[in-house]
C-alpha positions as CSV (number, residue, x, y, z in Angstrom):
1,X,-1.5,25.4,0.0
2,X,0.2,23.8,-3.0
3,X,3.2,22.8,-1.0
4,X,0.8,20.8,1.5
5,X,-1.0,19.1,-1.4
6,X,2.3,18.1,-3.1
7,X,3.4,16.5,0.7
8,X,0.3,15.1,1.5
9,X,-0.3,13.2,-1.9
10,X,3.5,11.9,-1.5
11,X,2.6,10.6,1.7
12,X,-0.8,9.2,0.8
13,X,1.3,7.8,-2.3
14,X,3.6,5.9,0.5
15,X,1.3,4.4,2.2
16,X,-0.7,3.1,-0.8
17,X,2.5,1.7,-2.3
18,X,3.5,0.1,1.1
19,X,-0.1,-1.7,1.0
20,X,0.2,-3.0,-2.4
21,X,3.7,-4.5,-2.0
22,X,2.5,-5.9,1.5
23,X,-0.2,-7.7,-0.3
24,X,1.9,-8.8,-3.2
25,X,4.4,-10.1,-0.7
26,X,1.5,-11.8,1.1
27,X,0.6,-13.7,-2.1
28,X,4.1,-14.7,-3.0
29,X,4.3,-16.3,0.5
30,X,1.1,-17.8,0.5
31,X,2.1,-19.3,-3.1
32,X,5.4,-20.4,-1.4
33,X,3.5,-22.7,1.3
34,X,0.7,-23.7,-0.9
35,X,2.9,-25.0,-3.4
36,X,5.9,-26.3,-1.4
37,X,8.0,-24.0,-3.4
38,X,10.8,-22.1,-1.4
39,X,11.6,-20.0,-4.9
40,X,8.7,-17.8,-3.8
41,X,9.8,-17.1,-0.7
42,X,12.6,-15.0,-2.4
43,X,10.1,-13.3,-4.6
44,X,8.3,-12.2,-1.0
45,X,11.2,-11.1,0.5
46,X,12.3,-9.1,-2.4
47,X,8.7,-7.5,-2.6
48,X,8.2,-6.9,1.1
49,X,12.1,-5.1,1.1
50,X,10.9,-3.3,-2.2
51,X,7.7,-1.9,-0.6
52,X,9.5,-0.7,2.8
53,X,12.4,1.3,0.6
54,X,9.4,2.7,-1.5
55,X,7.6,3.7,1.4
56,X,10.4,5.4,3.1
57,X,11.5,7.4,0.3
58,X,8.1,8.9,-0.4
59,X,7.6,9.5,3.2
60,X,10.8,11.3,3.4
61,X,10.1,13.2,0.2
62,X,6.8,14.1,2.0
63,X,8.6,15.2,5.0
64,X,10.5,17.7,2.7
65,X,7.2,19.6,1.9
66,X,5.9,19.8,5.7
67,X,4.5,16.4,6.4
68,X,5.6,14.9,9.7
69,X,6.9,11.6,9.3
70,X,6.0,8.9,11.5
71,X,7.6,8.0,15.2
72,X,9.5,5.4,13.4
73,X,11.6,7.6,11.3
74,X,11.6,10.8,13.4
75,X,15.0,11.7,15.1
76,X,15.5,11.2,18.6
77,X,16.4,14.3,20.6
78,X,18.6,13.1,23.2
C-alpha cells in the first residue's frame, strides 16, 4: 500500500507540474504576442521544455513504484 501511495503521488505531481509549466509557457507566449517582444518566446520555449522534462522524470519515477506510464512513454513490443 505504501508503494502505491508513493507512486501515485509522484504521478499526480508530474501532471500538476506539467500543467503549471504549460500555464507559465502560455503566459510567456501571450506576453510575447501582446508586447511584440520576441525575447519572451525563448522564455516560453524554455518553460515548455522544462515542463516536459519534469513531467517525464516524475512519471518515470512513479513507474518505478508500480504506476503505469502513459502510452506515449511505454516500450513498443515488436
